[in-house]
N, C-alpha and C positions, 0 to 999 in steps of 0.2 A: 415594713418598716423604716421609713430613715432616723437613724438616730436623732437625729434635731426634731422632730415630732413628741412632741405630747401630749398625751391621753389622759384628760384628769379620769378618774377610777370609772365613778356614776356613766358617765358618754362611754368608755368603752363597753365596761357591763351592753346600756343599755341597746348599743349599736352590735355586737354580739348576736345580744337575746331576738334580738327585729332578725334580723342572717339564717339565727341557726338552724332553721329549719332547710334552709338553700344547702346548706357547709357540712348537715346530715344527710341531706342525699348524693352531694357531691363524692363524699365519701364514703357514703355503701355503695357506690355504682365504680369506685376510684379501689375497691375494696373488692367486688363481686359481694357483696352481703346484697339479700335479696329481704325482704322483709317479710311477714304472713302480710294477707290481703289483710283491708281496712278491718274489716266487719269480724276474720273472726277476731282482731285482733282489744277491737271493742266489747266484744261477746267474752273471751278471758277476760277482760278485764273487769267489768261489767258484773262477774259471777266471783272474784274477791274483795272477800268481807272485813278490814281494819280488823282485830277483834277490841277495841278499844271508840271505838268510832260507831254511835249508836245509828241505825238504818232511818234514812230521814219520818219515812212511813211509821219508824216504830216510836217512833222521837214526838209524832205528833198524834202520834193513837195514847200516849203517854198525857200527855199535855192538855187535851180536850177531853178527856174523863172527866167527870165531873167529881169533888169532892164531898169527900162524908162528913158535915157539919158535927161536931160534936157538943 
């Protein structure tokens, strides 16, 4: 960009974020990168459970259990 053009950091970040997929696609093609099929990526990512984050179903089951009255 021209040296005289000023981009506020927040605006630049929002603009980059909105174009990130296109940028990454173009970069991948330029570098000859072929990502795995989308379904394979979704399945792989869905099977990765972060150790510190409870699974939603487990949280819901715990929250809906009756509490013992003392």
